[in-house]
N, C-alpha and C positions, 0 to 999 in steps of 0.2 A: 504493500499500499504506499504510494508516494503522496507527498503533501499536495502535489498538483491535482490529485484526484479529490481533494477535500472540497466541500461546498464553499461558496464565497462567504467571507467574514463580513459581519456588520462593520460599519466604518465609525469608530469612536470619534467623539468631538472632545478635543483636549484644549484647555486654556493654558497657554505657554507664556513665559516671560519673553518679551519682544526682543531683548538683546541677544537671545540665544539663537542667532543666525537669521533673524528676521529684519533687523534695522540697526543702524549705528546709533543707538540711543543710550549706551552706557554713559556714566557721568563724564568719562574722558573722551567721549565721542567715538569710541571703538564698538565693534560688533564682536560677539564671542562665538566662534565656530563651535558647533555641536554635531559631530558626525553621526552620532546615533539619531538625534532628532531629525537631521537631514534624511537619514535612511528610513525614518518613519513616515515621511510625507506621502508616499504613495498609498499608504494603508490607513491613515487617519486624516481628520480634518482639524486643523489648528486654528484657534482663535488667539491672536497674540495681543498682549497687554504690557504696557510699561506704566505702572502707577506714578513714577516720578515725573515722566514727561506728560502724562495725562492730567496731572494737576497744575501743569503750566511751567515746571522747571525746565530750563533750556538745555541744549546739547551743543558744546560741552557745558558743564555746570560744576559748581563747587560741590564737593562731597557732603553727604548728609550722614548723621550719626544717631544712634539710639542712646539716649541718656536716661539713667535710672538712678535717681537719688531720693527715691520715695515717691516720685511722681514721673512716670514714664513719658518721655517726650522724644519727638523726632526733630532734630535740630540741624540747621545748616549753619555751622559755626562761623564761617567766613563772612556771611551776610547778617549774622545774629537773627536768622529767621526761624520761628517756631512753626513748623508745618504739620504738627500732630493733628490738629483738628481737620485741616484740609485732607490729609491722607486718610484719616478715619471716615470722613464724610464721603470721599471718593470710593473707598472700599465698600461702604454700605450700599451706595447707589449703584456701583458696577455690579456687585453680586446680586442685588435685587432684580436687576434687569436681565441677568443671564437667564436664558431659557433652557434649551437642550444642551447638556454637556455631560461628559462622563468622568473627567479626570483633570488634574492640574500637573504641569511640569514647571517648577519655578527656579529662579536663579539662586544658587547657594550664596551664603554670606552677605547678601543684599539687605540693607536696612529696611527695604520695603518688601522683598520677596524671600528672604532667607528662612529656611526651615531648621531651626535648632543649630544654626551655624554662624549666626550673626554676632559681631562684636557689640558688646553693651558697655558703655562707659558711665562712671559715676558723675563726672563733670565734663563739660564741653572741652576744656583745655587739657585733660588728662592725656598722657602719652600711652599708657597702658590700660587695657580694658579690664573691667571687673571679671568678665568671662566672655567666651565666644560661643555661647550656646543659646543665644537669643533667637526669637522669631522676628522677621520683618513685620511691619504694621499690616501690610496688605496680606501677608501670609497668615498672620494671627487671625484676621477676619475670616479668611478661607477655612482655617481649621475650626474656628468657633461656629461658623454657619453650616459647614459641610464636613462634619466629623467622620461621616461614613463613606465619603468620596475619596477615591485614590489620589494621593498627593505625593510627589517625589521631586527631588531637584536633579539637575543635570550631572551631578557627581554620582549620586547613588544609583541612577539609572544605568550606569556603566557596570555595576555589580550584577553578574548574571542571575543570581537568586533573588536579589531585590527587584530587579527588572522583571523576572518571571512572575512574581507575586503581583506586581503593579500591573503588568499586562493582562494576566488572568482576570483580575478584577475589572479592568478597564473594558476589555473586549466582552466579558460577561455582561457588564452593565449596558454596553452598546447594544448587544444582541437582545437583551430584555426590553430596552427602550423601543427597539424596532418591533419586537413581538407585541408590546403593549398597544401599539398603534391599531392592531387588528381588533382589539376589545373582545376577543373570542377565547373561551375556555380551552378549546381544543388546541389553540396556538400555544397557550401556556403549558398544556400537557406535553406538547411536542418539545418545548423548550426544557421543561424539567426532565424529560426522558433522556434527551441527548446529553444533559449535564449531570446525570445521576452519579456516575462514577466520580466525576470532579467533586461534587458536593460530598460524596462519601468520604473522599480523602481529606476534606476540610472538617466535617463533623457529621457523623452518621445520624445522630439524634436530631439535629436541626434539619438535615435532609428529609427525615422522616416526617417532621413537623410541616415542612414545605409541601410534602405530598398530601398531608391531611388538609392543608388550606385548599389545595386544588380540588380535593374530593367534594368540598363545599357542602358538607352534610347539613349545615344550618341554612342552606339555600340563600346565601347572601347575594347582594347585587354584584355583578361582574366587577364593577369598579373597586368594590371593597375587597374582592378576592385578590385582584391585582395589587392593591395597596398593601394588604397584609403579607402577600408573598414578597413584595419588594423589601419590606421591612426585615424579613428573615434572610433574603438574599444579601442585603447589605451587611447584616450581622455575620453570616456564615463566612463571608470573604474578608472580614475585617482583620483577621490575623492569618499569617501564613499557615498552610496545612502542615500538621505535625508528621514526623517521620513514621510514627506507629500507625496513625490512621491512613496514611498514604500506603504503607505496606499492606494493610488490610484490604484497601481498595485494589491494589495490585493482585493480591492473592485472589480476590473475588473474580477479577477479570481472567486471571490465569485458568480458573476452572472451566472457562468456555472452550478451551482448546487443549488442556493438559493431557487428555486421553490420547491424543494424537502423537505425543512426544515419547521419545525413548527415555530410559532411565538416565542416560548421560545427559540428554537435553534438559530433563527436569532438574538434575543436579546443577547444571550450568545456570538455570534460572535462579536457583537458591543462592549461588555465588553472586549473581547480579544484585539480588536483594541485599546481600551483605556488603557489597560495594557501595550501594545506596545508603545503607545505615552508617557507613564510615565516612561518606562524602555525599551530601545532599545534592550536589551538582550532577551526579550520575543519573538524576531523574530524566535529564534530556535524552540520554542514550536509551533508558528504559522505554520512554515514549515511542522512540523510533522502532525499538525491538517489538513492542506490542503491536504496533501498526503493521509491521511486516508479517507477524504471525496471524493477525486478523485477515490480512489479505491471502496469505498462504492457505489458511484453513477455511476461508470464506465465511468468517464470522461477521456478519453485517452489523450486528448490534455494537460490537467493539469498534468497528470501522467508523461508526457515527458518533462515538463518544468524544466530547470535547476534552476529556481528561487527557487524551493522547495528542490533541492538536487544539489547545485553548486559544491560540492566536497564530498568525502567519509564521511559517518556519523561518522566514527571512529575519524575523525579530527575535529569534530564540537565543538560547545560551550559546549557541555555536557562533554567533555574530562576533567578529574580531574588529576592534577599533584600529584603524591603520593610522 
């Protein structure tokens, strides 16, 4: 089973920091190349944003800093300008106006967009920061308003496993968004069925609860069914799948074709599981192996499971930054 045989993926909508390859809007007038974000463009729709430019700061501009001496502020020290209120007002307004979107990719270390990587100073004229684990003000608003939505920065997305979890969440939400447009229960059933092993790898109990929602024994309106299902979908994907639960899902899938394997082939599979337990990044090889077995033994159910192709292969752990 080759990835080219997989059905088309829904196209996620991702809000991205504009300086990451979209415009020369960094404070020093530069653009920050991001090879992976560039590589994503054929597969996603980007909405770029630069909070600093969008509140009227020019390019180039004097740097801005987060100051926290009991009262957290965003300061442009060179101009003695306090832009805290402007940034907070912009963030609220921008996020309120956003409609369809599935994820955010933000600029690390930025006083507006940083995600736990931004320098925080006690006083404007300090040379050394209190720490470098702050959130930018725009990023803080994103995390506060959309705590269940995938958010990552351009540094963490280069880590294969962090990227994997981010992309699983993002493409799963994009697919759900597309399915929800139908407003049909049978469309939701199809979505749940093809994601069943993926959800099992994340949390088997929540997966079962999602199935109960679809069963709709209380005969709720379809809109309520979708809303309740989305709540659990966001919850089940909020944390990376554990090694143990992933192994359980793999063992469940293995049962679909294990009778066709020799003793030596079964032993080889056990060794693959051990490799995965020792190195989580081996999941990428396991996915390919399962898809090849599904094709070889004509197991259509496995061939259709997103567990083995949660997003386009071109974006997988095998991608190398040149």
